[in-house]
N, C-alpha and C positions, 0 to 999 in steps of 0.2 A: 487552192486546188480547183480545177475546173473540170466540168464534164462535157464531153462532146460526142454526139452520136454520129456526126458527119466526119468520121476519121478518114485521113488520107491513106494512101497505099502504105502498108506496113513496111518499115525499113527492114532490110535483111539482117542487120546486126543488132544485138542487144545493146541497150543504152544504160549508162550509169544513172542512178537515181539519187535523190536527196542532195545532189551537189549544190543546187541553188538554195534549197530549203535550210540546210545546216552547213552552209559554206564556211561559216566562221568556226565550226567545229573541226574542219579539216576532213570532210567526207572522202572516203577512199573511192577511187574510180572503178575498182574491181567489183563493187556492189552494184550489179546490174539488175534490171527488172526481172530477167529470167532467173538469176541466182536467187532473188527474193522468193519467187514462186517455187523454186526447187526446195528451198528451206521449208516453206509452208507445207509443201506436199510431203516431205520426209517426216516432219513433225506430225502431220495428220495421219499418215500410214502407221507410224510407230505407235501413236496414241491409240488408234483403232485396234491394232494387234494386242497391245498391252491391256487395254480395257476388256477385250473379248476373252482373253486367256488369264486374267488375274485370278479368277476363282473357277477353276475347272471342276465341273460336276458330271456325275454319271448321267443325269438327266439334264441336258444343257438348256440354258435359257435361250431367248431369241438371238442375242449377240453372239454367244459361243456357238450356237447351232449354225448361224450364217457363216461365221469365220471357219468352222470345220468343213462346211460345205464347199467353200471356195478353195481351201487348202487341199482337201481330199480330191476335188475335181481336177485341180492343177497337177497334183501328184500323179494321179492315174494317167492323165494326158501325157505328161512329160516322160513318165516311165515307159509308156508304149513307144517312145521315140528313142530315148537314150539307152534304154535297157536297165535291167535290175542292178547291173554291176556299177552303173554310173549315177543312178538317181540319188543315192545318199549324198554324194559329193555335190552334184550340180543342181539339186532341186531348189535350194535356198536362193541361188543366183538367178536361175531361170524364172522362178515365181516372182522374185523381187523386180526383175526387169519388166515382166508383164504387168504387174500391178502398178509400178511407178509410171510406166509409159501410158497405161490406160488412164490413171488419175491425172497425169499431165495433159493428155489430150482432152479429157472432159473438163478439166479445170479451165482450159482456154475458152470454153463455151459459156462460162458464167457471165452474167451481165456485169459490165464494168471492166472486165479483163481486156486490156488493149484499147479501151475507150475512155478511161478516166486517168487523168494525170495533169501535167503542167503544160501550158501553152508556151512554146518557145518564141523568141523575138521574131523569127521568120514565119510564124503562124503555124508551124507544125506542132503536133502533139507528142509530148514525151510521156508515154504511158507508165503508170506506177507498176502495173502488173503485165507481164508478157508471158504467153504460153511457153513453158520450158522447152518443149519439143519443137517449137518454132525457132529456136536458137540452135544453130549448127554446132556451137560449142558443146551443148548438152548431148546431142545425138552422137557426135564423134566421141565424146567421153564415154558414153554408154557402150559403144561398139569397141573401143580400145580396151576398156575394163574386161569385157567378155573375152576378147581375143587373148588377153594375158592369161586369164584363167583357162581358156581352151588350150593354150600352149602347155601350161604347167600340167594340167590334168592328162593331156595326151601323152606327154613324156612319162608321167607316173604310171599310166595304164599300159602302154606298149613298149616303153623304153626308147632311148635315142636311136639305137641301131635299127630296130623294127620300124620306127617312124621314117627313117631315111630310106630303108628298103621299100616301104610302102609308097614313097614318093618317086624314087628313082629306079627301083628294082624292076626286073622283068616280071610281068604278071601273066596270069592265065595258066600257070603250071608248066610253062615251056622250059625245057632243060636241054643240056647238051650243047651241040654246035649251034643249033638254031637260037638258043638263048644268048650265045656269045655275039651273034650277028645282030640280034635285036637290041642289044644293050645301048647303042647310040641313040636309037629311036626312043626308047623308054627314058633315057636320060634327058633328051630334049623335051619329052612329055612331062617329065618331072620339073623341069625349069618352068614350063607353062603352069604347072600345078602350084609351084611356089609363088608365081606372080598372082595367080587367082586367090591364094591365101592372103597375100598382102593387100589385095584389092577388097577383100571382104569387109574390113572396117569402113571403107569408103562407100561401098554399096549399101551396107546396113544403115549407115548414118544418113546418106543422101536420100534413100527411099523414105525413111521416116520424116526427115526434115522437109523434103519436098512436098509430101502430102499434107502435112500439118500447116506449113507455111502457106501453101496454095489455098487451103481451106480458110485460113485466117484472112487472107486477102479477099477471098470470095465473099465472106460475111461482111467485111468492111465495105466492099463495093456495093452490096445489096443495101446496106444501111445508109449509104450516102447517095443512092440512086436518085432520090427525090431532089436533092440539092444540085446534083450534076445536071439533071434535066430542067432545072429552074422552076420547079413546082412552087406553088404558094407555100408559105411557111407551115401552115397547119397540115397541108397535104404531104409536105416533105417529112414532117415528123411522123405522120401516120404511116407512110410507106416505109420509113426506117424501122418501124416495129413489125409491120406485116410481111414485107418482102423476105426478110431473113428466116422466117419461121420454117418453111420447107427445108431450107438448107441446114438449119440447126439439127433437124432429124437426120439428115444425110451425114452431117459431121459426127453425130453420135455413133452412127454405124461405122463410119470410117475410123473413128477413134478406137473402137474395139478391134476392127480389122487390122489396123496398123500395129497395135500392141501385140496382137496374135501373130502376125507375120514376122515381126522382129524376134519374138521369143521362139517361134517355131523354127526359123532359120538358124538361130543359135543352137537349138537342140539338134537339128539335122547336121550341122557342122560338127558338133561333138560326137554324134553317132558315127559319122563317116570316118572320123580319125581314131575312134577307140574300139570299133567292132569289125575292122577290116579282116583281122585274122579269122574271126568266126565265119565271115562271108566267104573267104577263100577256102576254108575247110569245107563249107557246104558245097562250094563249086566243085571240089574234088570228089 
């Protein structure tokens, strides 16, 4: 295994690992560097939750106190968006999405992630660890999982008929002959709404992937700037440490922001589809 600070531009696809190291064992190609990071993140988050809540006490210790602070803060935040009627169902998924994406974004900033691995015959680096959210398979998977739950919860909350009426029906309390003439227009608007719903997984996944992947490439570019400009070896190594520092702080902020935006949009989508009857009643 080799270490390289002068990493090339990060490939857009995740890559299988251990294939060369344990080829004689028949390593499976599905085990990519992003899947390995996903497993590490899941084990870490579950272990943190289990350890923090293993012995619940009336006067909590530091671990339980911090865990309750995070959970209570997220609960109050999401309840203010999806409402009291949906928060019992949706909180576990929304909080898990936020915590997982945040952990994945910050994990990608750890030293060695994306820069330690095997050197390929063509000179490129095969990283052992790749930020999970810099792999589009991960972001698409997260978006699709949410949309499945969104669809099920929406049908449970409002029913299939009300759901179809909300999309294709005449809105604004218009009745009588005017409603009859407006039906084709609102039906066309409903088709646009269906298209926008189908696009949501794409927009959710691409927004997250694009920002994380761009940040990963930015850090790698700053780390290899000295070699690119043909600095002396000692100066190239020095600049590979100093230049990325301001961008690390920027990526810390972006990591929180992207996790927040993803979970926030999921909560907003859920609110729009499960509280429209209340909003229409208020409009009347």
